[in-house]
C-alpha positions in Angstrom: 26.8 114.2 162.2 28.6 117.4 161.5 29.6 117.6 165.2 31.1 114.1 165.2 34.8 113.4 164.8 35.8 111.7 161.6 36.9 108.5 163.5 33.6 108.1 165.3 30.4 106.6 163.9 26.9 106.1 165.1 28.0 103.3 167.5 29.8 105.8 169.6 26.6 107.5 170.4 25.5 107.3 174.0 22.2 105.6 173.0 23.8 103.1 170.6 23.1 100.2 173.0 26.6 98.8 172.9 28.2 98.0 176.3 30.6 100.7 177.2 33.3 100.6 179.9 33.1 103.3 182.5 36.5 104.7 183.4 37.2 105.5 187.0 38.9 108.7 188.3 42.4 109.3 186.9 45.1 108.3 189.4 48.5 110.1 189.6 50.2 107.4 191.7 53.1 105.6 190.2 52.9 101.9 189.7 55.9 100.5 191.6 55.3 96.8 191.0 57.4 96.7 187.8 60.2 98.6 189.5 60.3 96.1 192.4 60.3 93.2 189.9 63.3 94.7 188.1 65.1 95.3 191.4 64.5 91.7 192.6 65.8 90.3 189.3 69.0 92.5 189.6 69.4 91.4 193.2 69.2 87.7 192.2 71.8 88.3 189.4 74.3 90.0 191.7 73.8 87.4 194.5 74.4 84.6 192.0 77.5 86.1 190.5 79.2 87.1 193.8 80.8 83.7 194.6 82.4 83.7 191.1 84.2 87.0 191.9 85.9 85.8 195.1 89.4 84.5 194.5 91.9 83.0 197.0 95.6 83.6 197.2 97.9 80.7 196.9 100.7 80.7 199.5 103.6 78.4 200.2 103.9 77.8 203.9 107.2 76.5 205.1 107.4 73.0 206.3 107.2 72.4 210.0 110.6 71.7 211.5 111.4 70.9 215.1 114.3 73.0 216.3 115.7 72.4 219.7 114.7 75.2 222.0 117.4 77.3 223.5 118.1 76.5 227.1 116.4 79.0 229.3 118.6 80.8 231.8 117.7 80.5 235.4 117.1 84.2 235.8 114.9 85.5 232.9 114.6 89.0 234.3 117.3 91.5 234.9 116.7 93.3 238.2 118.9 96.1 239.4 118.4 96.9 243.1 119.8 99.9 244.9 119.4 99.7 248.7 119.2 102.5 251.2 123.0 102.2 252.0 123.7 102.7 248.2 124.6 99.1 247.6 124.0 98.2 243.9 123.1 94.6 242.9 122.2 93.2 239.5 120.3 89.9 239.9 121.7 89.7 243.4 125.3 90.1 242.2 127.1 93.2 243.6 128.3 95.6 240.9 130.1 98.9 241.5 128.2 101.9 240.1 131.1 102.9 237.8 131.0 99.5 236.0 127.2 99.3 235.8 126.9 100.5 232.2 129.5 98.0 230.9 128.0 95.1 232.9 124.5 95.8 231.6 125.7 96.1 228.0 127.4 92.6 228.3 124.3 91.2 230.0 121.8 92.4 227.4 124.1 91.6 224.4 122.8 88.1 224.0 119.2 88.5 225.3 116.1 88.9 223.3 114.1 90.4 226.2 115.8 93.6 227.0 113.7 94.7 230.0 115.5 96.2 233.0 113.6 96.2 236.3 114.8 98.8 238.8 114.1 98.6 242.5 115.2 101.5 244.7 114.8 102.2 248.3 112.4 105.1 249.0 115.0 107.1 250.9 117.3 107.4 247.9 117.7 110.6 245.9 116.1 110.6 242.5 119.4 111.3 240.8 120.7 107.9 242.0 117.8 106.1 240.1 118.3 108.4 237.1 122.0 107.2 236.9 120.8 103.6 236.8 118.1 104.4 234.1 120.8 106.1 232.0 123.1 103.0 232.2 120.1 100.8 231.2 119.1 102.9 228.2 122.8 103.0 227.2 122.8 99.2 227.2 119.7 99.2 225.0 117.2 98.1 227.6 113.6 99.0 228.2 113.2 100.4 231.7 110.6 99.3 234.2 110.4 100.9 237.7 109.2 98.6 240.5 107.3 100.4 243.2 106.8 99.3 246.8 103.1 98.6 246.1 104.0 96.3 243.2 106.5 94.5 245.4 103.9 94.0 248.2 101.4 92.7 245.7 103.9 90.3 244.3 104.8 89.1 247.8 101.2 88.2 248.6 100.7 86.1 245.5 
């Protein structure tokens, strides 16, 4: 008994006859089941509190009023056309080149759509078209050049 530890007695002997549990090999793997349980509980908590955190914004919308629409003009687009013989026309109205800037300024003054379509003959010098562009930009218009291909495509529609 001198070799025995002080907390052991004769029942701890291998031949004591008491049933003993045999331990298996030691495992170094981590038990992840409790970790997964905790994560699932946290997931449920966050999912259940998410609708409580969403808030709406109260807005005051104006009441619907029916306003009479402004009468539309017959010609909604402003088209400047310069022919091969250097005849200038704005919406089929002949305008001298010297008065073009003032005419366009008066025309675009009351319009909301300030787009100027320019159609020029292919035989003209580029400077003639640039003069029309300058007059349109001076009147506050956005410039759109119409090519022959675009005119042909529009004619076939």
